[in-house]
N, C-alpha and C positions, 0 to 999 in steps of 0.2 A: 180450250185455247183454238183460239184462231187459226187459219193457216200462218197467217202474217205475223200476228204474235209469236206465234211458233219459231218464224225464220230470225226474227228481231235477236228473241233468246237466244238463237243459237248465233247467229253473228256477233252478237256480244261477246263468245268465247272462243272469237277466231282466234287462232295459232296455238289454244292446247296441244299441247303432243301427244294424246289417245288417238291410235290411229288403227279402228278397229278392220279386221278379217274384211276383204272384197266378197260380199254374197253379190251371186247372178239372179237377177230376180226377170222372171217371163212378163214382158210387158203387153199393153194392147193397146192396137193404133199406133203405134209407133213402129215411124221405117227411116230410111235414111240412103242418100245419093250421094253421086264424086259432086262435089259442087265443081270442080273445076270444070266440067264436061256439062257444058249447057244439055245436051239430050239424053243424059245421065237421068233413068227412072229411080223411084223409089223402091227398095229393098224391104222385106220385112225384117225387123228387130228380134231375132229369136230369144236372146237375153241379153240382159244389161249391168252391168257391176259400176264401180267409181272407175276398175282400172280399165275396161274394154264391151266391147260385144259383140255379137257373132250374128253375121246379115247371111240371110237365105237368099242365093242368088247364084245365078250359071257362071258368074263372072269369076274370073280366078287372078285376081290381080298380083303382082309379082310381089313374093316374100320380101319383109325389108323396106317396100314402098310405103312412105308416106303419102297420106292422102288426106284432104282436106272433104270432110264431110257437112253436109247439110242435117240433122235430125230435126223431123219434124212429128206432128200428133196430128192424124186426120180427125175427124167427127166432132171435131169441137164448134159449136157453133160459135162464137166469140168472134172468131177472127178468120177473112178468107183472104187467101189460103191460110192452110192449117201454122197454129206455131211451130216457131224453129227454134234452133239457135245454131251457130257455126263450129265446129271443133275439129281438131285434125289426130289422126289416129294411123298407127303403122300394121301394117300385115301384118299377122304373126305367125297364122299358119292356113292352111286348106282344109277344107272338109269335104262328104261326099254331097252336100246338099248345099257349102257356103266356103263364110273364110270369116274368120276370127281375126280383131284389130284391137289394137294397147292403144291408148287414147294419151299422147301426147300434151297434157296439158301446157297453156300459153307458164312463162315466168311468175311468179306473184299470187298462183291461185290455189289457195290453205288445199292439199289436198282433202281436208275432212269435207271445209264445206263443199269441195265440189262434191264427193260421194254422199254429204247427206243430200243435198238436193236435186241428184240423180235418183236414189234412193228413192227419195220421197214425193217426187213427177210420175214413178209407176205405180205405187203403192194408194196415191190420191185415188177419189171418185170423183169429188164434183167438181165439174169441169170447171167452174172459178179459179178451183183451188191448185188444179192444175197449171190452167191458164197462169197463173200468179206466178206459181215456180219456174215454169219455161220462162217467162221474160226474166226473174232472175236471173238463170241460167245465163242467157243471153246476153245480161247487160253485165253481170260479171265476167263473164270471159272476153267481152267486147273492152270494158276497162283494164283487163289485164293486159289483151294484146299493145294499150295505148300508152300503158303507165308501168309495166313489168312490175318488177318488184313495189313500187311505191305506190299499188291502186289502194294499198291499205285504208287512205282517209276516202276515198271516194267509199271503198266495199260497205265502210264500216258506219259510213253515211247510210247508207241502206239500209243497214238493220238495227239501226240505233237510235237517229234524231228525227226522222222525217214518218207523219201517222200513213194508211193504208194510200190518201187522196194526193199527196205529195210524192209519195213511191210511185204509183201509177204515170204520174207526170213525167218524173224522170227515166222511169222509163223511154218512155213516150222520143224525148229528148235523143236518147243515147241511142231508140233502134232508129232515130232517125237520121243524127251523124252520121251512124253507120250506112245507111243506103247511103247515103250523098257521098261518104268514102269510096263506099264501092267501084262508084263508075271511074274514079279518079285512078292515075298510073300510078305505080306503085306503094297502092293504099295500104297493102300489106308489113310494108316497112315502116308505114308511118308513125308518130308515137306526140304523146302532149305532155306538156307539165303535167303533174299529178297535183297542184294546185290549182292549175286552172278546171282541170277536168271535176274537180271537188268542189268548187267554186260554182261551175256554170249547172251541176246537179242540184247545189241544195238551193241556189239561189232561182233557178230557174224553175223549178218545182212549185214556188209559190204560184206561176201565173197558173189563172184560171182559164185563160181562151185560149184559144187555137194558135192566132195570129201572134202572140208574145211568145207561146212555146216553139213556133219557127222561128222567130227572131234565135230564142236560144238555141236550138239543132243546130242552123248554120253557122251558130258565132263556136260551138263546138267543134263545129266539122270544119271549120277553116282555121281553127287554133291547132292541126294537126300536122305536121312537117316530118319531112325526114329524120333529123337530130331529136327532135322534141324537146328543146330546150330552152325556148322562148315564150315569155312569159308578155309580151305587147299585145295580149286580148285582154289583161286584165281592165286596164283601166275603161276599153271595151264592154265588159262585164261589167263594171261601177255604173257605165251611163245606162247600161240597161234594168237594175235592180229595180228603179222605183218606177217604172213606167205602166201608166194603170190600162188597159185593156182600149179606154178612149185614143189614149194619146199614140200605143203603138197602131191604130185603125188610122187616125191623123198622117204619121210618119210615116208610114208606109206605103199611104195613098200618092204622098206628095214625092214620095222617093221613087215612085213607080211611072209617075207621068213625068217628070223630068229624067229618068233614062230611057221612057218612050221618045220623046222628043230630042232627046240626044242621038238617039239611034236611026230617028229618021233624016232628023239634018246632017248628021256625020261630027257634027260641033257642040258650044254649048247653046241649047238655046236661047232663044233672045227676048222669048219672054216670062213672066214671073210667073208659079204657080199660085193660082188665085182663085177662089169658089167666093159665092154668091151665100150669102145665107141660106137660101132655100137650099144650095146643095148638099151647104155643110152641115142641115138638120136633119136633109134624107142618107148625107153619108153618115152620121152620128148615132139619130133617132133622139138626138138631142135638141128640143125646141129654146134652148133660152141663148140667147146670144152670148149674156153675160159671162157663163158657163163654159159654153165653146171657145171662148175665149181666155178662161182660165186656163184651160187644155193647152191650148198654143201657146201662151204665154209659158208654162214650166219649159215644152220643148223650146222653147227660145234660150231661157234660162241654162237649159243641160246643152246648148249648142248646137243642138239637133235641126234646128231650122235658122231661118236667115231676117228675119225682122219680126220683133214684138209685137204685140198689137196696141195699141194705143187705149191707153184709158182714160185718158184727161180730155176726153171729149164728150158732149152728150148730147153730137149727134148721131142717129140711130146706123149702125152697123151698115155699108155697103158690099162690104170685102170683106176675106180673111183670107190673108196670103200663107200658103204654107210651103213655101219656099226653101229646101233642104238646105242646108249649109256642106261646105265641101264636108268637113268632119261629119256630119250627117248621111251623106252620100256614103261616105267611106265605111262608114259602120250600116248601112244595109247592104253593102256588097260582101262586109264578111259574116254578116244574118243570114246570104243568099247562100253560104258557102263557097264563097271566092277565094283560092287561097293566095290570098295578096298580105305585102307588109305593109303596115302602117305606115305613114309618114311623119317625121320629126319639124316642129312642135306638134304634137297630137293634139291640143285643143289650139284653136285660133279662134280671134275675136271673131263671135257672131258676125259683124257687120261684111267680115269679109268672105265673099259666095262663089263657086264658080256661074252664077248667074249674073252678079254686080257687074255693071259698066266698066 
């Protein structure tokens, strides 16, 4: 049975009361450093179990202190720097050659699931299997920090509904959002609505291109707030669900150019975002103007751009207007990870735009 199938089988049993005795294992290539200290150097993990680990280090952190750790594995060629995940641990003892720490797991993380993932990350030998397990660990820890005890829907999603390709895409979205949030003040206290987290991973995992995945990543990050109760981004999620890679490219290009002009002028740009057919073909790789027009028409119907293409004329197309609507710009900012609140009403008529006179 493949590693992915093993985890799907195990995740399907989350919640079972069986709690095996923690067994300490000797890992190869595992190290940990103090995440809150930028200059902290990785120390070798001598042994690890579901309940804690022992670090070989000359440092002697105070007993009882809660330490944010970054656990990483060196020597895996698939990622650089090495795969890693963040977890908190409390110092419980000092030894002759290091210190012992006990894991402090986030609320909502099933101890059986945690124990199985930790154990298998140590005993697996294939780099791709180790990498998958570490990505799963990192994603689950992140979801539990965001959703606490209500993270089950998103966690079970990873173990029951997604195939391997979609699971990897969900990992990318979650890890990208985690990195975006890391630069925000008070990131550790931010939460998101469990329904949003599960929905973004579920629908975002269908994305086959990096640009669309980046939109989903930013939307997950911008859905995080201090209270974590808002569901306002649900409608924005609905807007992203059916975007094709070409539509995402056109939408992102229009928004980027609009915001670049706004940053230069300090005000709304006087001109619209217009491309020639040659420029659109160069951008999209599509040389059929009618097909390009269909992609733009979808964006208009979704309310993301301001002007629909005129299909009533037989005159050869001279230009394509991809000026974003107010809603489109708002969605783009959210998908860049901007922590802004949507205005009401959310959907405005497509003819109303910040670029309209």
